[in-house]
N, CA, C, O and the ligand as a Tripos MOL2 file, in Angstrom:
@<TRIPOS>MOLECULE
protein
  229   227    58     0     0
PROTEIN
NO_CHARGES

@<TRIPOS>ATOM
      1 N           0.7920   -1.1970    0.0540 N.3       1 MET1
      2 CA          0.0230   -0.0260   -0.0340 C.3       1 MET1
      3 C           0.8890    1.3000    0.0280 C.2       1 MET1
      4 O           1.7600    1.4940    0.8760 O.2       1 MET1
      5 N           0.5650    2.1260   -0.9050 N.am      2 ALA2
      6 CA          1.3910    3.3820   -1.0220 C.3       2 ALA2
      7 C           1.1170    4.3100    0.0780 C.2       2 ALA2
      8 O          -0.0380    4.4390    0.4850 O.2       2 ALA2
      9 N           2.1220    4.9900    0.6080 N.am      3 LYS3
     10 CA          1.8570    6.0180    1.5390 C.3       3 LYS3
     11 C           1.2090    7.2540    0.8970 C.2       3 LYS3
     12 O           1.4970    7.5990   -0.2490 O.2       3 LYS3
     13 N           0.3130    7.9230    1.6780 N.am      4 LYS4
     14 CA         -0.2020    9.1500    1.1300 C.3       4 LYS4
     15 C           0.8860   10.2320    1.1880 C.2       4 LYS4
     16 O           1.7000   10.3000    2.1090 O.2       4 LYS4
     17 N           0.8470   11.0930    0.1210 N.am      5 ASP5
     18 CA          1.8540   12.1760    0.0110 C.3       5 ASP5
     19 C           1.5510   13.1170    1.1570 C.2       5 ASP5
     20 O           0.4070   13.4500    1.4650 O.2       5 ASP5
     21 N           2.6580   13.5250    1.7730 N.am      6 PRO6
     22 CA          2.5570   14.4590    2.9300 C.3       6 PRO6
     23 C           2.1730   15.8920    2.5630 C.2       6 PRO6
     24 O           1.6850   16.6180    3.4290 O.2       6 PRO6
     25 N           2.3660   16.3200    1.3450 N.am      7 ILE7
     26 CA          1.9260   17.5630    0.8710 C.3       7 ILE7
     27 C           1.0960   17.4710   -0.3590 C.2       7 ILE7
     28 O           1.2580   16.5130   -1.1150 O.2       7 ILE7
     29 N           0.2260   18.3850   -0.6130 N.am      8 PRO8
     30 CA         -0.6290   18.3410   -1.9180 C.3       8 PRO8
     31 C           0.2310   18.3070   -3.1350 C.2       8 PRO8
     32 O           1.3040   18.9100   -3.1540 O.2       8 PRO8
     33 N          -0.2250   17.5900   -4.1930 N.am      9 ALA9
     34 CA          0.5300   17.4680   -5.4070 C.3       9 ALA9
     35 C           0.7080   18.8320   -6.1380 C.2       9 ALA9
     36 O           1.7390   19.0710   -6.7660 O.2       9 ALA9
     37 N          -0.2450   19.6590   -6.0500 N.am     10 ASP10
     38 CA         -0.0700   21.0390   -6.6970 C.3      10 ASP10
     39 C           0.9850   21.8060   -6.0270 C.2      10 ASP10
     40 O           1.6790   22.5710   -6.6960 O.2      10 ASP10
     41 N           1.1710   21.6690   -4.7390 N.am     11 LEU11
     42 CA          2.3040   22.2880   -4.0350 C.3      11 LEU11
     43 C           3.5510   21.6960   -4.4210 C.2      11 LEU11
     44 O           4.4880   22.3860   -4.8230 O.2      11 LEU11
     45 N           3.6080   20.3590   -4.3110 N.am     12 PHE12
     46 CA          4.8750   19.6530   -4.7230 C.3      12 PHE12
     47 C           5.3040   19.9930   -6.1070 C.2      12 PHE12
     48 O           6.5090   20.0270   -6.3580 O.2      12 PHE12
     49 N           4.4170   20.2460   -7.0260 N.am     13 ASN13
     50 CA          4.7940   20.4890   -8.4030 C.3      13 ASN13
     51 C           5.4950   21.8220   -8.5800 C.2      13 ASN13
     52 O           6.2420   22.0090   -9.5410 O.2      13 ASN13
     53 N           5.2540   22.7820   -7.6330 N.am     14 ILE14
     54 CA          5.9800   24.0570   -7.7790 C.3      14 ILE14
     55 C           7.2450   24.2310   -6.9650 C.2      14 ILE14
     56 O           7.8930   25.2760   -7.0050 O.2      14 ILE14
     57 N           7.5830   23.1920   -6.2280 N.am     15 LEU15
     58 CA          8.7540   23.1930   -5.4270 C.3      15 LEU15
     59 C           9.9670   23.0430   -6.2200 C.2      15 LEU15
     60 O           9.9140   22.3720   -7.2500 O.2      15 LEU15
     61 N          11.0480   23.5930   -5.8540 N.am     16 ALA16
     62 CA         12.3320   23.3090   -6.5190 C.3      16 ALA16
     63 C          13.3960   23.5340   -5.5150 C.2      16 ALA16
     64 O          13.1950   24.1900   -4.4920 O.2      16 ALA16
     65 N          14.6150   22.9440   -5.8350 N.am     17 CYS17
     66 CA         15.7520   23.0420   -4.9540 C.3      17 CYS17
     67 C          16.2360   24.4660   -4.8260 C.2      17 CYS17
     68 O          16.4720   25.0720   -5.8720 O.2      17 CYS17
     69 N          16.4130   25.0720   -3.6650 N.am     18 PRO18
     70 CA         16.8630   26.4160   -3.5440 C.3      18 PRO18
     71 C          18.2070   26.5950   -3.9170 C.2      18 PRO18
     72 O          18.6300   27.7360   -4.1050 O.2      18 PRO18
     73 N          18.9500   25.5820   -4.0520 N.am     19 VAL19
     74 CA         20.4900   25.6780   -4.4750 C.3      19 VAL19
     75 C          20.5310   25.7240   -5.9540 C.2      19 VAL19
     76 O          21.0690   26.6880   -6.4990 O.2      19 VAL19
     77 N          20.0100   24.7670   -6.6490 N.am     20 CYS20
     78 CA         20.2160   24.6640   -8.1330 C.3      20 CYS20
     79 C          18.9710   24.7640   -8.8990 C.2      20 CYS20
     80 O          19.0390   24.7470  -10.1280 O.2      20 CYS20
     81 N          17.7570   24.8740   -8.2600 N.am     21 LYS21
     82 CA         16.4940   25.1440   -8.9130 C.3      21 LYS21
     83 C          16.0490   23.9740   -9.6270 C.2      21 LYS21
     84 O          15.1630   24.1310  -10.4660 O.2      21 LYS21
     85 N          16.5720   22.7170   -9.4070 N.am     22 SER22
     86 CA         16.0940   21.5040   -9.9860 C.3      22 SER22
     87 C          14.9050   20.9520   -9.2340 C.2      22 SER22
     88 O          14.5170   21.4480   -8.1760 O.2      22 SER22
     89 N          14.3270   19.8900   -9.8270 N.am     23 ASP23
     90 CA         13.0720   19.2530   -9.3050 C.3      23 ASP23
     91 C          13.5350   18.5010   -7.9360 C.2      23 ASP23
     92 O          14.6990   18.1490   -7.7420 O.2      23 ASP23
     93 N          12.5850   18.3220   -7.1110 N.am     24 LEU24
     94 CA         12.7830   17.4720   -5.9660 C.3      24 LEU24
     95 C          11.9720   16.1910   -6.0320 C.2      24 LEU24
     96 O          10.9440   16.0900   -6.7030 O.2      24 LEU24
     97 N          12.4690   15.2640   -5.3300 N.am     25 LYS25
     98 CA         11.7690   13.9720   -5.2780 C.3      25 LYS25
     99 C          11.6220   13.6820   -3.6930 C.2      25 LYS25
    100 O          12.3470   14.2160   -2.8540 O.2      25 LYS25
    101 N          10.6320   12.8040   -3.4080 N.am     26 TYR26
    102 CA         10.4660   12.3470   -1.9900 C.3      26 TYR26
    103 C          11.5510   11.3980   -1.7310 C.2      26 TYR26
    104 O          12.0320   10.6950   -2.6190 O.2      26 TYR26
    105 N          11.9670   11.3800   -0.4070 N.am     27 ASN27
    106 CA         12.8050   10.3860    0.1070 C.3      27 ASN27
    107 C          12.0550    9.0950    0.4650 C.2      27 ASN27
    108 O          10.8300    9.0470    0.3460 O.2      27 ASN27
    109 N          12.7430    8.0910    0.8860 N.am     28 GLU28
    110 CA         12.0700    6.9000    1.3900 C.3      28 GLU28
    111 C          11.2720    7.2310    2.5320 C.2      28 GLU28
    112 O          11.7350    7.8920    3.4610 O.2      28 GLU28
    113 N           9.9890    6.7650    2.5070 N.am     29 GLY29
    114 CA          9.1640    7.1530    3.7430 C.3      29 GLY29
    115 C           8.5770    8.4790    3.6460 C.2      29 GLY29
    116 O           7.7930    8.8430    4.5220 O.2      29 GLY29
    117 N           8.8860    9.2660    2.6360 N.am     30 LYS30
    118 CA          8.2280   10.5560    2.2690 C.3      30 LYS30
    119 C           8.2920   11.5310    3.5260 C.2      30 LYS30
    120 O           7.3500   12.2670    3.8180 O.2      30 LYS30
    121 N           9.3900   11.4800    4.1910 N.am     31 THR31
    122 CA          9.6280   12.3850    5.3120 C.3      31 THR31
    123 C          10.3130   13.6420    4.9150 C.2      31 THR31
    124 O          10.5610   14.5450    5.7150 O.2      31 THR31
    125 N          10.6080   13.6690    3.6600 N.am     32 GLY32
    126 CA         11.4690   14.9460    3.1850 C.3      32 GLY32
    127 C          11.7060   14.7470    1.7350 C.2      32 GLY32
    128 O          11.2460   13.8050    1.0900 O.2      32 GLY32
    129 N          12.4660   15.7090    1.2580 N.am     33 PHE33
    130 CA         12.7280   15.6530   -0.2460 C.3      33 PHE33
    131 C          14.2910   15.5920   -0.5200 C.2      33 PHE33
    132 O          15.1290   16.0200    0.2730 O.2      33 PHE33
    133 N          14.5600   15.0370   -1.6770 N.am     34 ILE34
    134 CA         15.9410   15.0480   -2.1390 C.3      34 ILE34
    135 C          16.0150   15.7490   -3.4890 C.2      34 ILE34
    136 O          15.1530   15.4760   -4.3240 O.2      34 ILE34
    137 N          16.9310   16.5910   -3.7590 N.am     35 CYS35
    138 CA         17.0550   17.2180   -5.0110 C.3      35 CYS35
    139 C          17.5300   16.2120   -6.0500 C.2      35 CYS35
    140 O          18.4100   15.4210   -5.7130 O.2      35 CYS35
    141 N          17.0470   16.1690   -7.2380 N.am     36 VAL36
    142 CA         17.3270   15.1050   -8.2630 C.3      36 VAL36
    143 C          18.7600   15.4420   -8.7770 C.2      36 VAL36
    144 O          19.4630   14.5620   -9.2740 O.2      36 VAL36
    145 N          19.1890   16.7610   -8.6460 N.am     37 LYS37
    146 CA         20.4100   17.0880   -9.3640 C.3      37 LYS37
    147 C          21.6340   17.1160   -8.2660 C.2      37 LYS37
    148 O          22.6210   16.3920   -8.3910 O.2      37 LYS37
    149 N          21.4700   17.9580   -7.2670 N.am     38 CYS38
    150 CA         22.6330   18.1370   -6.3820 C.3      38 CYS38
    151 C          22.6170   17.2480   -5.1800 C.2      38 CYS38
    152 O          23.6300   17.1380   -4.4900 O.2      38 CYS38
    153 N          21.4470   16.5710   -4.8810 N.am     39 GLY39
    154 CA         21.3610   15.6340   -3.8820 C.3      39 GLY39
    155 C          21.1500   16.1600   -2.4660 C.2      39 GLY39
    156 O          21.1570   15.4360   -1.4700 O.2      39 GLY39
    157 N          20.9580   17.4950   -2.4590 N.am     40 ASN40
    158 CA         20.6380   18.1460   -1.0560 C.3      40 ASN40
    159 C          19.2620   17.5200   -0.4640 C.2      40 ASN40
    160 O          18.3380   17.1240   -1.1750 O.2      40 ASN40
    161 N          19.2770   17.4990    0.8340 N.am     41 LYS41
    162 CA         18.0650   16.9530    1.4460 C.3      41 LYS41
    163 C          17.2460   18.0830    2.1860 C.2      41 LYS41
    164 O          17.8260   18.9850    2.7900 O.2      41 LYS41
    165 N          16.1150   18.0090    2.1250 N.am     42 TYR42
    166 CA         15.2120   18.9440    2.8460 C.3      42 TYR42
    167 C          14.0660   18.2830    3.5200 C.2      42 TYR42
    168 O          13.3750   17.4800    2.8930 O.2      42 TYR42
    169 N          13.8120   18.5870    4.8180 N.am     43 PRO43
    170 CA         12.7560   17.8860    5.6090 C.3      43 PRO43
    171 C          11.4400   18.4730    5.3100 C.2      43 PRO43
    172 O          11.3490   19.5680    4.7550 O.2      43 PRO43
    173 N          10.3460   17.7270    5.6860 N.am     44 ILE44
    174 CA          9.1020   18.1920    5.6940 C.3      44 ILE44
    175 C           8.6280   18.2000    7.1670 C.2      44 ILE44
    176 O           8.6190   17.1270    7.7710 O.2      44 ILE44
    177 N           8.2310   19.3400    7.7910 N.am     45 ARG45
    178 CA          7.8380   19.4420    9.1430 C.3      45 ARG45
    179 C           6.3890   19.7570    9.2510 C.2      45 ARG45
    180 O           5.9800   20.8490    8.8550 O.2      45 ARG45
    181 N           5.5780   18.8660    9.7670 N.am     46 GLU46
    182 CA          4.1180   19.1530    9.9270 C.3      46 GLU46
    183 C           3.4690   19.5880    8.7060 C.2      46 GLU46
    184 O           2.6620   20.5180    8.7180 O.2      46 GLU46
    185 N           3.8280   18.8740    7.5110 N.am     47 GLY47
    186 CA          3.2540   19.1250    6.2860 C.3      47 GLY47
    187 C           3.8580   20.4100    5.5360 C.2      47 GLY47
    188 O           3.3740   20.8110    4.4770 O.2      47 GLY47
    189 N           4.9000   20.9980    6.1370 N.am     48 ILE48
    190 CA          5.4300   22.1980    5.4810 C.3      48 ILE48
    191 C           6.8690   21.7870    5.0480 C.2      48 ILE48
    192 O           7.6590   21.3140    5.8660 O.2      48 ILE48
    193 N           7.1730   21.9720    3.7980 N.am     49 PRO49
    194 CA          8.5410   21.6530    3.2450 C.3      49 PRO49
    195 C           9.5160   22.7710    3.6450 C.2      49 PRO49
    196 O           9.3070   23.9520    3.3660 O.2      49 PRO49
    197 N          10.5910   22.3310    4.3140 N.am     50 ILE50
    198 CA         11.5770   23.2680    4.8010 C.3      50 ILE50
    199 C          12.6780   23.3780    3.7280 C.2      50 ILE50
    200 O          13.5830   22.5430    3.7160 O.2      50 ILE50
    201 N          12.6330   24.3780    2.8250 N.am     51 LEU51
    202 CA         13.5010   24.4160    1.7080 C.3      51 LEU51
    203 C          14.5250   25.4650    2.0220 C.2      51 LEU51
    204 O          14.4530   26.5630    1.4700 O.2      51 LEU51
    205 N          15.5120   25.1750    2.9140 N.am     52 LEU52
    206 CA         16.6520   26.0850    3.1000 C.3      52 LEU52
    207 C          17.9610   25.5170    2.7160 C.2      52 LEU52
    208 O          18.3130   24.3830    3.0390 O.2      52 LEU52
    209 N          18.7070   26.3830    1.9790 N.am     53 PRO53
    210 CA         19.9520   25.7760    1.5610 C.3      53 PRO53
    211 C          20.8640   25.2310    2.7550 C.2      53 PRO53
    212 O          20.9010   25.8520    3.8170 O.2      53 PRO53
    213 N          21.5490   24.1410    2.5770 N.am     54 PRO54
    214 CA         22.2680   23.5620    3.7360 C.3      54 PRO54
    215 C          23.3330   24.4870    4.2510 C.2      54 PRO54
    216 O          23.7840   24.3090    5.3830 O.2      54 PRO54
    217 N          23.7830   25.5130    3.4510 N.am     55 ASP55
    218 CA         24.8620   26.4020    3.9930 C.3      55 ASP55
    219 C          24.2470   27.6340    4.8060 C.2      55 ASP55
    220 O          24.9610   28.4590    5.3750 O.2      55 ASP55
    221 N          22.9590   27.6730    4.8040 N.am     56 MET56
    222 CA         22.3470   28.7300    5.5690 C.3      56 MET56
    223 C          22.0590   28.2720    7.0430 C.2      56 MET56
    224 O          21.0240   27.6530    7.2900 O.2      56 MET56
    225 N          22.9220   28.5560    7.9710 N.am     57 LYS57
    226 CA         22.8130   28.0700    9.3530 C.3      57 LYS57
    227 C          22.9510   29.1790   10.2940 C.2      57 LYS57
    228 O          22.8870   28.9710   11.5060 O.2      57 LYS57
    229 ZN         19.6880   20.9180   -5.9940 Zn       58 ZN58
@<TRIPOS>BOND
     1     1     2 1
     2     2     3 1
     3     3     4 2
     4     3     5 am
     5     5     6 1
     6     6     7 1
     7     7     8 2
     8     7     9 am
     9     9    10 1
    10    10    11 1
    11    11    12 2
    12    11    13 am
    13    13    14 1
    14    14    15 1
    15    15    16 2
    16    15    17 am
    17    17    18 1
    18    18    19 1
    19    19    20 2
    20    19    21 am
    21    21    22 1
    22    22    23 1
    23    23    24 2
    24    23    25 am
    25    25    26 1
    26    26    27 1
    27    27    28 2
    28    27    29 am
    29    29    30 1
    30    30    31 1
    31    31    32 2
    32    31    33 am
    33    33    34 1
    34    34    35 1
    35    35    36 2
    36    35    37 am
    37    37    38 1
    38    38    39 1
    39    39    40 2
    40    39    41 am
    41    41    42 1
    42    42    43 1
    43    43    44 2
    44    43    45 am
    45    45    46 1
    46    46    47 1
    47    47    48 2
    48    47    49 am
    49    49    50 1
    50    50    51 1
    51    51    52 2
    52    51    53 am
    53    53    54 1
    54    54    55 1
    55    55    56 2
    56    55    57 am
    57    57    58 1
    58    58    59 1
    59    59    60 2
    60    59    61 am
    61    61    62 1
    62    62    63 1
    63    63    64 2
    64    63    65 am
    65    65    66 1
    66    66    67 1
    67    67    68 2
    68    67    69 am
    69    69    70 1
    70    70    71 1
    71    71    72 2
    72    71    73 am
    73    73    74 1
    74    74    75 1
    75    75    76 2
    76    75    77 am
    77    77    78 1
    78    78    79 1
    79    79    80 2
    80    79    81 am
    81    81    82 1
    82    82    83 1
    83    83    84 2
    84    83    85 am
    85    85    86 1
    86    86    87 1
    87    87    88 2
    88    87    89 am
    89    89    90 1
    90    90    91 1
    91    91    92 2
    92    91    93 am
    93    93    94 1
    94    94    95 1
    95    95    96 2
    96    95    97 am
    97    97    98 1
    98    98    99 1
    99    99   100 2
   100    99   101 am
   101   101   102 1
   102   102   103 1
   103   103   104 2
   104   103   105 am
   105   105   106 1
   106   106   107 1
   107   107   108 2
   108   107   109 am
   109   109   110 1
   110   110   111 1
   111   111   112 2
   112   111   113 am
   113   113   114 1
   114   114   115 1
   115   115   116 2
   116   115   117 am
   117   117   118 1
   118   118   119 1
   119   119   120 2
   120   119   121 am
   121   121   122 1
   122   122   123 1
   123   123   124 2
   124   123   125 am
   125   125   126 1
   126   126   127 1
   127   127   128 2
   128   127   129 am
   129   129   130 1
   130   130   131 1
   131   131   132 2
   132   131   133 am
   133   133   134 1
   134   134   135 1
   135   135   136 2
   136   135   137 am
   137   137   138 1
   138   138   139 1
   139   139   140 2
   140   139   141 am
   141   141   142 1
   142   142   143 1
   143   143   144 2
   144   143   145 am
   145   145   146 1
   146   146   147 1
   147   147   148 2
   148   147   149 am
   149   149   150 1
   150   150   151 1
   151   151   152 2
   152   151   153 am
   153   153   154 1
   154   154   155 1
   155   155   156 2
   156   155   157 am
   157   157   158 1
   158   158   159 1
   159   159   160 2
   160   159   161 am
   161   161   162 1
   162   162   163 1
   163   163   164 2
   164   163   165 am
   165   165   166 1
   166   166   167 1
   167   167   168 2
   168   167   169 am
   169   169   170 1
   170   170   171 1
   171   171   172 2
   172   171   173 am
   173   173   174 1
   174   174   175 1
   175   175   176 2
   176   175   177 am
   177   177   178 1
   178   178   179 1
   179   179   180 2
   180   179   181 am
   181   181   182 1
   182   182   183 1
   183   183   184 2
   184   183   185 am
   185   185   186 1
   186   186   187 1
   187   187   188 2
   188   187   189 am
   189   189   190 1
   190   190   191 1
   191   191   192 2
   192   191   193 am
   193   193   194 1
   194   194   195 1
   195   195   196 2
   196   195   197 am
   197   197   198 1
   198   198   199 1
   199   199   200 2
   200   199   201 am
   201   201   202 1
   202   202   203 1
   203   203   204 2
   204   203   205 am
   205   205   206 1
   206   206   207 1
   207   207   208 2
   208   207   209 am
   209   209   210 1
   210   210   211 1
   211   211   212 2
   212   211   213 am
   213   213   214 1
   214   214   215 1
   215   215   216 2
   216   215   217 am
   217   217   218 1
   218   218   219 1
   219   219   220 2
   220   219   221 am
   221   221   222 1
   222   222   223 1
   223   223   224 2
   224   223   225 am
   225   225   226 1
   226   226   227 1
   227   227   228 2
@<TRIPOS>SUBSTRUCTURE
     1 MET1         2 RESIDUE 1 A MET
     2 ALA2         6 RESIDUE 1 A ALA
     3 LYS3        10 RESIDUE 1 A LYS
     4 LYS4        14 RESIDUE 1 A LYS
     5 ASP5        18 RESIDUE 1 A ASP
     6 PRO6        22 RESIDUE 1 A PRO
     7 ILE7        26 RESIDUE 1 A ILE
     8 PRO8        30 RESIDUE 1 A PRO
     9 ALA9        34 RESIDUE 1 A ALA
    10 ASP10       38 RESIDUE 1 A ASP
    11 LEU11       42 RESIDUE 1 A LEU
    12 PHE12       46 RESIDUE 1 A PHE
    13 ASN13       50 RESIDUE 1 A ASN
    14 ILE14       54 RESIDUE 1 A ILE
    15 LEU15       58 RESIDUE 1 A LEU
    16 ALA16       62 RESIDUE 1 A ALA
    17 CYS17       66 RESIDUE 1 A CYS
    18 PRO18       70 RESIDUE 1 A PRO
    19 VAL19       74 RESIDUE 1 A VAL
    20 CYS20       78 RESIDUE 1 A CYS
    21 LYS21       82 RESIDUE 1 A LYS
    22 SER22       86 RESIDUE 1 A SER
    23 ASP23       90 RESIDUE 1 A ASP
    24 LEU24       94 RESIDUE 1 A LEU
    25 LYS25       98 RESIDUE 1 A LYS
    26 TYR26      102 RESIDUE 1 A TYR
    27 ASN27      106 RESIDUE 1 A ASN
    28 GLU28      110 RESIDUE 1 A GLU
    29 GLY29      114 RESIDUE 1 A GLY
    30 LYS30      118 RESIDUE 1 A LYS
    31 THR31      122 RESIDUE 1 A THR
    32 GLY32      126 RESIDUE 1 A GLY
    33 PHE33      130 RESIDUE 1 A PHE
    34 ILE34      134 RESIDUE 1 A ILE
    35 CYS35      138 RESIDUE 1 A CYS
    36 VAL36      142 RESIDUE 1 A VAL
    37 LYS37      146 RESIDUE 1 A LYS
    38 CYS38      150 RESIDUE 1 A CYS
    39 GLY39      154 RESIDUE 1 A GLY
    40 ASN40      158 RESIDUE 1 A ASN
    41 LYS41      162 RESIDUE 1 A LYS
    42 TYR42      166 RESIDUE 1 A TYR
    43 PRO43      170 RESIDUE 1 A PRO
    44 ILE44      174 RESIDUE 1 A ILE
    45 ARG45      178 RESIDUE 1 A ARG
    46 GLU46      182 RESIDUE 1 A GLU
    47 GLY47      186 RESIDUE 1 A GLY
    48 ILE48      190 RESIDUE 1 A ILE
    49 PRO49      194 RESIDUE 1 A PRO
    50 ILE50      198 RESIDUE 1 A ILE
    51 LEU51      202 RESIDUE 1 A LEU
    52 LEU52      206 RESIDUE 1 A LEU
    53 PRO53      210 RESIDUE 1 A PRO
    54 PRO54      214 RESIDUE 1 A PRO
    55 ASP55      218 RESIDUE 1 A ASP
    56 MET56      222 RESIDUE 1 A MET
    57 LYS57      226 RESIDUE 1 A LYS
    58 ZN58       229 GROUP 0 **** ****
């Protein structure tokens, strides 16, 4: 049985990696995203994608 997506598809479709602007994909378990190009990881917290570049701390 497939897990339900944590965020709506129309929101997912407009998301892009803040570093390289490439598309994102879900990680295993759909707890976050992985950039298809640069491989940076972004978490989803309470249904909200946290798209911050890893070097912004
Ligand atoms: Zn990227």
